[in-house]
C-alpha positions in Angstrom: 16.9 -13.0 -19.3 15.2 -11.6 -22.4 13.8 -8.6 -23.4 10.1 -8.0 -24.6 8.2 -5.1 -26.3 4.3 -5.3 -26.4 2.1 -2.7 -28.5 -1.6 -2.2 -28.5 -3.0 0.0 -31.6 -5.9 2.3 -30.5 -7.0 2.7 -34.0 -8.0 -1.0 -33.5 -5.9 -1.1 -37.0 -3.2 -4.3 -37.3 0.5 -3.6 -36.1 3.1 -3.6 -38.8 6.1 -5.8 -38.6 8.2 -3.3 -39.1 7.5 -1.4 -36.3 7.6 -4.3 -34.0 10.9 -5.4 -35.2 12.4 -2.2 -35.1 11.1 -1.8 -31.1 12.8 -5.5 -30.5 15.9 -5.2 -32.5 17.4 -2.4 -30.5 17.5 -4.3 -27.8 19.3 -7.1 -29.1 22.1 -7.1 -26.2 19.2 -8.7 -24.1 18.4 -11.6 -26.1 21.5 -12.4 -28.8 20.2 -15.7 -28.8 16.6 -15.9 -30.6 13.7 -13.5 -31.4 10.0 -14.2 -31.7 6.8 -12.3 -32.7 2.7 -12.9 -32.8 1.0 -10.3 -34.3 -2.9 -10.5 -33.6 -5.7 -8.0 -34.4 -4.5 -4.5 -33.3 -1.7 -5.9 -31.1 2.0 -7.3 -31.2 4.8 -8.9 -29.0 7.9 -8.8 -29.9 11.0 -10.6 -28.0 14.9 -11.1 -27.9 16.1 -14.2 -25.9 18.8 -14.9 -23.5 18.8 -18.8 -23.2 18.8 -19.9 -19.6 16.0 -22.4 -19.1 14.6 -25.0 -21.3 17.3 -24.0 -23.5 15.9 -26.1 -26.9 12.2 -25.3 -26.1 11.8 -22.2 -24.5 11.1 -19.8 -27.8 9.2 -17.2 -27.0 6.1 -15.9 -27.6 4.5 -19.0 -26.0 0.5 -20.1 -26.0 -1.6 -22.1 -24.4 -3.4 -25.3 -25.5 -6.4 -23.3 -27.2 -3.9 -20.5 -28.9 -5.9 -17.9 -27.4 -3.4 -16.6 -25.1 0.2 -15.6 -25.8 2.9 -14.4 -23.5 6.4 -13.2 -23.5 8.5 -12.8 -20.2 11.8 -11.8 -19.0 13.3 -12.6 -15.8 13.0 -16.2 -13.8 10.7 -18.1 -12.0 12.1 -19.9 -9.1 8.9 -21.4 -7.8 7.8 -22.4 -11.4 8.3 -26.3 -10.8 6.3 -26.6 -7.5 3.4 -24.0 -9.6 4.1 -26.4 -12.9 3.1 -29.4 -10.6 0.0 -27.7 -9.3 -1.4 -26.4 -12.5 -0.3 -29.9 -14.2 -3.4 -31.3 -11.3 -5.6 -28.6 -12.5 -5.7 -30.2 -15.9 -3.2 -27.5 -17.7 -1.1 -29.0 -20.5 2.3 -28.0 -21.0 4.4 -28.0 -24.2 7.9 -26.7 -22.7 9.9 -26.7 -19.4 9.7 -23.3 -19.5 9.2 -20.9 -16.5 7.2 -18.4 -18.5 4.9 -21.1 -19.7 4.0 -21.6 -16.2 3.0 -17.8 -15.6 0.5 -18.5 -18.9 -1.5 -21.3 -17.2 -1.4 -19.7 -14.0 -3.1 -16.6 -15.4 -5.4 -18.8 -17.0 -6.3 -20.6 -13.2 -6.0 -17.4 -11.4 -6.4 -14.5 -13.6 -5.0 -11.3 -12.5 -3.9 -12.8 -9.4 -1.1 -14.3 -11.0 1.9 -12.6 -10.0 1.1 -12.7 -6.6 2.1 -16.4 -6.5 5.4 -16.0 -8.3 8.6 -16.1 -6.9 11.3 -14.6 -8.6 12.1 -11.5 -11.2 9.7 -10.7 -13.8 8.3 -8.4 -16.3 5.7 -10.0 -18.5 2.8 -9.3 -20.9 -0.2 -11.7 -22.0 -2.2 -11.2 -24.8 -5.7 -12.6 -23.6 -7.7 -13.0 -26.9 -10.9 -14.2 -25.1 -11.3 -10.9 -23.4 -9.2 -8.4 -26.1 -6.7 -7.4 -23.5 -3.1 -7.3 -22.6 -1.8 -8.2 -19.1 1.2 -7.8 -17.4 3.3 -7.5 -14.2 6.6 -6.4 -13.0 8.0 -8.5 -9.7 7.6 -7.6 -6.1 11.0 -5.4 -5.8 11.7 -4.1 -9.4 14.5 -6.3 -10.4 13.6 -6.4 -14.0 12.8 -3.4 -15.7 9.3 -2.4 -17.4 8.2 0.8 -19.2 5.1 2.4 -21.0 4.2 5.1 -23.3 0.6 6.4 -24.4 0.9 8.4 -27.8 -2.1 9.2 -29.9 -2.2 6.3 -31.8 -0.7 3.4 -29.8 0.2 2.1 -26.1 3.3 0.4 -25.7 5.4 -1.8 -23.1 8.9 -2.7 -23.0 12.1 -4.2 -21.4 13.8 -0.8 -22.0 12.9 2.8 -22.9 15.1 3.0 -26.5 12.6 0.3 -27.7 9.8 3.2 -27.1 11.6 5.8 -28.4 11.4 3.5 -31.9 7.7 4.5 -31.8 6.8 6.6 -34.9 6.0 10.0 -34.1 7.2 10.1 -30.2 8.9 13.3 -29.0 12.2 13.0 -27.1 11.6 15.6 -24.6 13.3 16.0 -21.0 10.8 16.0 -18.2 11.7 19.0 -16.3 10.3 17.9 -12.9 12.0 14.5 -13.4 15.6 16.7 -14.0 15.2 18.5 -10.4 14.6 15.0 -8.7 17.7 13.6 -10.4 19.4 16.4 -9.0 18.6 15.3 -5.5 18.5 11.4 -5.7 20.9 11.1 -8.7 18.4 9.1 -10.5 14.7 9.9 -11.5 12.5 8.1 -8.8 9.2 6.2 -9.7 7.2 6.2 -11.8 8.3 9.0 -13.7 11.4 8.8 -16.4 13.6 11.6 -17.8 11.4 11.6 -20.8 7.9 13.5 -20.9 5.6 10.8 -21.1 7.3 7.6 -20.6 6.8 5.8 -17.5 7.6 3.0 -15.3 5.2 0.1 -14.5 5.9 0.6 -10.5 7.5 -2.8 -8.8 4.4 -4.8 -7.1 2.3 -3.7 -9.9 0.5 -5.6 -12.7 -1.2 -3.5 -16.1 -4.3 -4.0 -18.3 -4.4 -2.6 -21.7 -8.3 -2.7 -23.0 -10.5 -0.3 -24.5 -7.9 2.2 -25.6 -6.3 2.7 -22.3 -4.2 1.2 -19.6 -4.7 0.7 -15.7 -2.5 -0.1 -13.2 -3.1 -1.5 -10.0 -0.9 -3.0 -7.2 -1.0 -6.4 -6.4 1.6 -6.4 -3.2 3.4 -4.3 -0.5 6.3 -4.0 1.7 5.6 -4.6 5.3 7.8 -4.8 8.2 6.1 -6.9 11.0 9.3 -6.7 13.8 8.8 -9.8 16.1 10.2 -8.7 19.8 9.5 -12.1 21.5 12.1 -14.1 19.6 15.6 -14.0 21.0 18.6 -13.2 18.9 19.4 -16.6 18.2 16.1 -17.2 16.6 17.0 -14.8 13.9 20.5 -15.5 13.0 19.5 -19.4 12.6 16.3 -18.3 10.7 18.3 -15.8 8.4 21.0 -18.4 7.4 18.5 -21.0 6.8 16.1 -18.7 4.9 19.4 -17.3 2.6 20.9 -20.9 1.9 17.3 -21.9 0.6 17.6 -18.8 -1.5 20.9 -19.2 -3.1 19.7 -23.2 -4.0 16.5 -21.7 -5.6 18.7 -19.1 -7.5 21.1 -22.0 -8.7 18.4 -23.0 -11.2 20.0 -22.9 -15.1 21.0 -25.4 -17.5 24.2 -22.6 -18.7 27.3 -22.0 -16.6 27.4 -19.7 -13.3 29.5 -17.6 -11.4 29.3 -14.7 -9.1 30.3 -11.3 -8.3 32.9 -10.7 -5.7 33.7 -7.4 -3.5 35.1 -6.8 -0.2 31.9 -6.8 1.7 30.1 -9.3 3.7 26.9 -9.4 1.3 28.8 -10.6 -1.9 31.3 -12.9 -0.2 27.9 -14.4 1.8 26.3 -15.0 -1.5 29.7 -17.1 -2.7 30.2 -18.7 0.5 26.7 -20.4 0.3 26.7 -20.8 -3.4 30.1 -22.7 -2.5 28.4 -24.9 0.1 26.2 -26.5 -3.5 29.0 -26.4 -6.2 32.4 -25.2 -7.4 32.3 -21.2 -7.7 33.7 -19.1 -10.4 34.1 -15.3 -8.8 34.7 -12.0 -10.5 36.1 -8.8 -9.1 36.9 -5.5 -10.4 38.7 -2.3 -9.4 40.5 1.1 -10.6 44.6 1.5 -10.8 44.1 4.3 -8.0 45.6 3.4 -4.7 42.4 3.6 -2.0 40.0 2.8 -4.9 40.0 -0.9 -5.5 38.7 -3.8 -3.5 40.7 -6.2 -5.5 43.0 -7.1 -3.0 40.1 -8.2 -0.3 38.4 -9.9 -3.0 41.5 -11.8 -4.0 42.1 -13.0 -0.2 38.2 -13.9 0.2 38.3 -16.1 -2.9 41.4 -17.7 -1.9 40.0 -18.5 1.6 36.6 -19.8 -0.1 38.7 -21.8 -2.7 36.8 -20.0 -6.0 38.3 -19.9 -9.5 38.8 -16.4 -9.5 39.0 -13.7 -12.1 39.9 -9.9 -11.6 39.9 -6.8 -13.8 41.7 -3.1 -13.1 40.3 -0.4 -14.9 42.2 2.6 -15.6 40.5 6.2 -16.4 40.8 6.0 -20.2 39.2 2.6 -20.3 36.4 4.0 -18.2 36.1 7.2 -20.7 35.9 5.3 -24.1 33.0 3.1 -22.7 31.2 5.8 -21.2 28.9 6.8 -23.7 27.6 3.5 -25.1 27.1 2.8 -21.5 24.7 5.8 -20.8 23.0 4.4 -24.2 22.5 1.2 -22.1 21.3 2.9 -19.1 18.4 4.4 -21.0 18.2 7.3 -18.4 20.9 9.2 -16.1 22.0 7.3 -13.2 24.9 9.2 -11.7 26.4 6.3 -9.9 30.2 5.8 -10.8 30.3 2.6 -9.7 27.8 1.5 -12.6 30.4 2.1 -15.0 32.5 -0.6 -12.8 29.8 -3.0 -13.0 29.7 -3.2 -16.9 33.7 -4.0 -16.8 33.1 -6.6 -14.2 30.2 -8.1 -16.3 32.0 -7.6 -19.5 35.0 -10.3 -17.9 32.4 -12.4 -16.5 30.6 -13.0 -19.8 33.6 -14.5 -21.2 33.0 -17.5 -18.7 29.2 -17.4 -17.3 25.8 -16.6 -18.3 24.3 -16.2 -15.5 26.1 -14.2 -12.0 24.8 -14.0 -8.4 25.4 -10.7 -6.6 24.9 -9.3 -3.0 22.3 -6.4 -3.7 19.4 -5.9 -1.7 21.2 -7.1 1.8 21.5 -3.5 2.9 17.9 -2.4 2.4 16.2 -6.0 4.0 18.9 -6.0 7.0 19.8 -2.7 7.5 23.4 -2.4 6.4 24.0 1.0 5.5 25.7 3.4 7.7 23.5 6.1 7.7 20.9 3.6 9.7 22.8 4.2 12.7 22.0 8.2 12.8 18.9 7.5 14.7 21.1 6.0 17.2 23.6 9.1 17.5 20.8 11.5 17.4 18.8 9.9 19.6 19.3 12.5 22.5 17.2 15.4 20.3 14.4 12.8 20.7 13.9 13.6 24.0 13.3 17.5 23.4 10.1 19.0 22.9 9.2 20.5 19.3 9.7 24.3 20.3 13.6 23.1 21.8 14.2 21.2 18.6 13.1 24.1 16.5 15.2 26.6 18.5 18.1 24.6 18.0 17.7 24.2 14.3 17.2 28.1 14.5 20.2 29.1 15.8 22.2 26.1 14.2 21.5 27.5 10.8 22.8 30.6 11.8 26.1 29.5 13.0 29.1 30.0 10.8 30.2 26.8 8.6 33.3 26.7 10.2 31.8 26.1 13.6 32.3 22.4 14.7 29.3 20.5 15.0 26.7 22.5 13.5 25.4 20.3 11.0 25.2 17.7 13.6 22.6 19.9 15.3 21.0 20.7 12.3 20.3 17.2 11.4 19.4 16.2 14.9 16.6 18.9 15.2 15.1 17.6 12.3 12.8 14.8 12.1 13.8 11.5 10.0 11.4 12.5 7.2 13.2 16.2 7.1 16.6 14.8 7.0 16.8 11.5 5.1 15.6 11.4 1.0 17.7 7.9 0.5 20.6 6.9 0.6 22.4 9.9 -2.1 21.4 13.7 -1.6 23.5 15.5 -4.2 22.0 18.9 -4.6 20.5 20.7 -1.6 17.2 23.1 -2.7 19.9 25.9 -2.3 22.4 24.4 -4.3 19.9 23.8 -7.2 18.9 26.9 -7.3 22.3 28.1 -8.5 22.6 25.2 -10.9 19.6 25.2 -12.6 18.4 28.6 -14.7 16.2 30.8 -12.9 13.5 30.6 -15.5 13.2 26.8 -14.9 13.6 26.6 -11.0 10.9 29.1 -10.9 8.3 27.3 -13.2 5.4 25.3 -12.7 7.3 22.1 -12.9 9.5 22.4 -9.9 8.6 20.0 -7.0 10.7 19.6 -3.8 12.3 15.9 -3.0 9.8 16.1 -0.4 6.8 15.4 -3.0 8.7 12.1 -3.6 9.0 11.0 0.0 6.0 12.2 1.5 3.6 9.5 0.7 6.1 6.6 1.0 6.7 7.9 4.7 3.2 8.2 5.4 2.9 4.2 4.7 5.4 4.1 7.0 4.5 6.2 9.9 4.0 3.3 12.4 7.8 2.0 12.1 10.5 3.2 14.0 13.1 5.9 12.3 15.4 2.7 11.1 12.6 1.1 9.7 11.5 4.1 8.1 14.6 4.4 6.1 14.7 1.1 5.2 11.0 1.3 4.0 12.1 4.7 1.8 15.0 3.0 0.3 13.3 -0.1 -0.6 10.9 2.2 -2.6 13.3 4.8 -4.1 17.1 3.8 -3.6 17.2 -0.1 -4.3 14.8 0.4 -7.3 15.7 3.2 -9.0 19.8 3.3 -8.2 21.0 -0.4 -7.4 18.3 -2.6 -9.6 18.6 -0.2 -12.5 22.4 0.0 -12.9 22.5 -4.1 -12.1 19.9 -5.0 -14.8 21.4 -2.5 -17.8 25.0 -3.1 -16.7 24.9 -6.9 -17.0 22.3 -7.2 -19.6 24.8 -5.0 -22.0 26.8 -7.7 -21.6 24.3 -10.4 -22.6 24.7 -11.7 -18.7 22.1 -13.0 -16.3 22.1 -11.1 -12.7 20.3 -12.9 -9.5 20.0 -11.5 -6.4 19.3 -14.0 -4.0 19.0 -11.5 -1.3 16.1 -9.9 -3.0 13.8 -12.5 -2.6 10.3 -12.4 -0.8 10.8 -15.2 1.2 13.7 -13.5 2.6 12.1 -10.5 3.0 9.3 -11.9 5.2 11.6 -13.3 7.1 13.9 -10.2 7.2 11.1 -8.1 8.0 10.6 -9.5 11.3 13.9 -8.9 12.8 13.5 -5.5 15.4 15.7 -2.9 15.0 18.0 -4.1 18.1 19.3 -6.7 16.4 20.0 -5.1 13.0 21.8 -2.3 14.5 23.6 -3.4 17.5 27.3 -4.2 18.7 28.7 -0.9 17.0 27.7 -2.3 13.3 24.9 -2.5 10.9 22.8 -5.6 9.8 24.2 -7.4 12.7 22.1 -10.5 12.4 23.2 -11.0 9.0 26.9 -10.9 10.0 26.5 -13.4 12.8 24.4 -15.8 10.7 27.3 -15.7 8.1 30.1 -15.7 10.3 30.8 -19.5 10.2 30.9 -19.3 6.5 33.3 -16.7 5.7 36.9 -15.4 6.8 37.0 -13.5 10.1 38.1 -10.2 8.9 35.1 -10.4 6.7 32.5 -9.5 9.3 33.5 -6.1 10.5 34.9 -4.9 7.3 33.6 -1.7 6.2 31.7 -1.6 3.2 33.4 -0.1 0.0 30.9 -0.9 -2.7 33.0 -0.5 -6.0 34.5 2.4 -5.2 35.3 5.1 -8.3 38.0 7.4 -8.3 36.1 10.4 -9.9 37.2 13.0 -7.4 40.7 12.2 -8.7 39.9 11.8 -12.1 38.1 15.1 -12.6 41.0 17.0 -11.2 43.5 15.6 -13.6 42.3 12.9 -16.6 38.5 13.8 -17.0 39.0 17.7 -16.3 39.2 18.6 -20.2 36.7 16.3 -21.1 34.5 17.5 -18.7 34.9 21.2 -19.6 34.1 20.5 -23.6 31.0 18.7 -22.6 29.7 21.6 -20.5 30.2 23.8 -23.5 29.1 21.8 -25.9 26.0 20.5 -24.3 23.1 22.2 -25.6 21.1 22.3 -22.1 21.5 26.0 -21.2 17.9 25.9 -20.7 17.9 24.0 -17.9 21.5 24.4 -16.5 23.5 27.3 -15.5 26.6 26.4 -17.0 28.8 29.2 -15.5 28.2 28.1 -11.9 28.8 24.3 -13.2 32.0 25.5 -14.4 33.1 27.2 -11.3 32.4 24.2 -9.5 34.8 22.4 -11.8 37.5 24.8 -11.3 37.0 24.9 -7.5 37.1 21.1 -7.4 40.3 21.1 -9.4 41.9 23.7 -7.2 41.4 21.5 -4.2 38.8 24.3 -2.8 35.8 22.1 -2.4 35.2 18.4 -3.2 32.3 18.8 -5.8 33.0 15.6 -7.6 29.9 14.1 -7.0 27.6 17.0 -7.8 29.7 17.7 -11.2 29.3 14.0 -12.1 25.7 14.2 -11.6 25.5 16.9 -14.1 27.9 15.8 -16.3 26.5 12.2 -16.8 23.1 14.3 -17.3 24.6 16.5 -20.2 26.3 13.3 -21.9 22.7 11.4 -21.7 21.2 14.8 -23.1 23.4 14.5 -26.0 22.8 10.9 -26.6 18.8 10.7 -26.7 17.5 14.3 -26.7 20.0 16.1 -29.0 21.3 12.4 -30.9 24.5 13.8 -31.4 26.2 10.0 -30.6 24.5 7.0 -32.7 24.4 3.5 -30.8 22.5 0.8 -32.1 21.9 -3.1 -31.8 25.2 -4.5 -30.8 26.5 -8.0 -28.8 29.1 -7.7 -26.9 32.2 -10.3 -28.7 32.5 -12.0 -25.3 29.4 -13.6 -25.7 30.6 -15.3 -28.7 33.9 -16.5 -26.6 31.4 -17.8 -24.2 29.5 -19.9 -26.7 32.5 -21.1 -28.3 33.7 -22.6 -24.8 30.3 -24.1 -24.0 30.4 -25.7 -27.6 33.8 -27.0 -26.7 32.7 -28.6 -23.4 30.0 -30.1 -24.8 32.3 -31.6 -27.6 34.5 -32.8 -25.0 
């Protein structure tokens, strides 16, 4: 796991070592073990390394036999041994056992089709001096981040936005449209970021930088192919088989590894499968507020599976103390409170291991979110003609709020495209009109959330409603929230996180499971639960998903109230946000008149991000967690022993 930076000078002038050095140094946390640079013609490659595979020989940038191609890469390729064997038969000569060198020779053999052959998580850049171009790609689902920016003088690509912000002359400005979407989704959807002019390389895309411009092209797409001809048992057996194979693939490393463990079936399944191959260290985190902790469940699961278990309790003060630095690590505002707890469990794990496996992706692939049951509960409305549904909606929207069933009637009278924008829907359009300033709300930058989801739903027209929801979440929630926080919070602690559920082979199989087997028996991801039941304690099979619950609802009434009020007053966002209304929500929440916790938190995280990155009131620099040194010392002692 590493951090990469690529820089192309459009003036055809040599890149300054100081520039690429500064851009690489700021992501020291992504690779505290080593750095490397290659400067040639008008390009520069910068690299930070966290040594995982070929610890002794995997220094980057790496070159081919003729030294006319160079590569830097971030991630892990789990089928690199098979590819390496094939490429050697084709005549390629390898100088290392690095998975990243395999990508370079693969590019020599198949060109821009190279990413299609890769199984893993990755973001990489190749300098092809034969064709005078930079070529690179991001993995199929967006596990590893990759951003780019184009200025008057340069085009740059990097693992983190903070590297791009080191470019001379780059302005730090908020993208107003991204801000609107953030208020809906609690993150900024692809391909934009919260910064004007900075974009993500979308998942499953490659890029080519040549002749002073950057071009993006999709190399793969998500496609569901439900197979109604197979019995339930086929999918249960197949799920167990493909997941065991994926977990085994994800074990590859030359450093200690472990796993995150919460209370649910996803992480517990990963631990149980990993336990079939080796002894396992597990790590859990919880808060000190009753009802907001999974530690008891995780502890019992760990005991049942026989792991070496470690746990941590986080209180409000600890959370608050770390929050500014963690927003700096995130690069963008992501208003998911669980991201911060993820940082703490990663920090604890980094004392013991360099690699952790986790359960992200199971819900999107196997149909696990409770909201996926909604199409079944609303099925009566599907039999109504359009005019009747419109009438129900018209009448329901005019009912008093206290009328029981009002929301059910409104949601039932809408299509899935109208009602579902992903797992988070923070502010409605009506509420946005109160939160943002009037000038901004009525400006040319305003876009409805439908402008984000419309094209995605168009590509999913042939699917049933549950599959449409999965398809949307894979293209929005998974990459914008789940994987973003997973990468940034673990890499903040120089810890590599691997996600065996989010694997191309796993998805290919999961995509064939009919909806009737995913949402069944009164629960979600039914096939997965049945596939794992013999590996797990019985109570886990039906346990309700919690997912790192954080007591922000309570903290905003008590420990966080004063801080929140000061932040609202001090942040320089009056041109964007109606602070009077935010203060009103904060006080209403404190008095218990309404639960505005998610909405308030979304605004507060944006304000703190704005202070750090736009106003630059808080200064952070290259940083490596002290736990990394603790881990290194333990590894050294083990080697001596």
